[in-house]
N, C-alpha and C positions, 0 to 999 in steps of 0.2 A: 520462584519456582522455575526450574529449567523446562523449556518447551521445545518441541519440534514444530517448525513453521513451514508451511507450504504456501507460497504466494503465487497466484495465477492471475495474469491479466489477459484480457481479450480486447483487441483493438479492431474496430470495424473501419475499413478504408475502402470506399466505394462498395464493390460487391464482394470484397474479400475480408476474411477475419484472420488476424495474426495473433498467435498465442505465445505467451512467454511465461515460463515457470521458474521460480527460484525456491530452493530448499535451504533452510538454515536452522541452526540451534541457537536459541536465545533465552531471554528471561521474561517472565510474565509477572507484572506487579498489579495487584488488584486493590483499589482503594475506593470503597463505597460503590458508586455506579460507574466508576471509571476504571478501565483496564489499560495498562501501558505495556507494550511489548518492545523489547530492545534486542537487536541482533545486528551482526556484521555480515556484509556481502562482499565477496572477493570478485573483482572484475579485472579486465586487462589493463585498465587505467589505474588500478589501486584498490584500496579498501574503502567501503562506504559504511558508515555507522547509520543505522536506521532506528528511529524511535516513532512508534505508532501509538497514538492515544485514541482510545475508542470509547465513545459514549453513545447513548441511544440515538441521538439525532445529529451527531457530529463525529467525524473522524479526522485526525490530523496526522500527516506523515512528514516527519522531519528527517532529512538526509544530509549528512555532512561527510567530508572526506574527499574522495576522488570527484564527487559531484555534490553540489548543495542545492537543496530546495526545501520549501515548506509548503506542501500542498494541503489544503483544507477542504473537506467535504462537509457541507451543511445542508441538511434536508431541504429541498426545494429552494435553494439559494445559489447565487453565483459568487465565486471567490476567485481571486487572482494571486499568482505568485510568479517568481522568476526562477528558472532552473539554470544553474551555472555549472558548466562542464569545462574542462581545460581548453576545449576548442571552440565552444559556442555558448551563447546565452540565449535562452528561449523564454519568451513571455507566455505564460499559460493562463487561460481563462477556463474555469471549471464550473459547470452547472450540474448539481447533484439531483438525480431523479429519486433515488431511494437508497436507504441504508438499512440492512437487515443484519442484526447481530444476535446470534443464539449462543449465549454464554454456556449453556449446558453442553451443547455439542462442540463448542469452540470453533464456531464458523461465522465469518463475516463476509457479507456481500455488499458491494457498493456499485450502483449503476449510475453512470455519469456521462457527460459530454464534455470534450476538451477542444479548445481552439488554441493552436500553437502559433504564435506570432501573427494572429489575426487571420489565419488560413481557415478553410472550411472546417466546421466542427466535426469531430469524429466521436461516435458512440464507443464507450469503453466500459468494461466490467472488471472489477477487482474482487477476487475471491481469496480469502485467507483462512487456512485451516490451522488450528492451534491444538496440539496434543501434548499431554504430559510426557516429557522426554523419556522418563523412566519406564512408562508402560508401553511406549511405542517402539522400544528397542527390543529386537529379538535376540535371545541368548542361545548360543549353540553349545 
């Protein structure tokens, strides 16, 4: 199924919050209790293919192309991965506080803390809205 995706991240750094929003058109595959969303993201460094696997207590984001990473969110668990970018490699430690996925509304929220290369942990939030692409397009 073709879907419209809005991906929002909020990163808390000391007393400031930085927001980043990405919009994309992608595909949603549903198999049992697992949803898989695939979409491409265009950046200044090139194209990134994203594959997001969503389950009740686990979310996995695999990115390949201009940058590669495989970040996993597991409820109340710590996970590690490496983000590889053409200019830098970053070691990431992620602690997931909560995962809320409302399949009816097509909304995912992940609350987590990330440590990059052993620096101070930063609180982050990922919100993903998924809508049927055909119903979210306005016709003139």
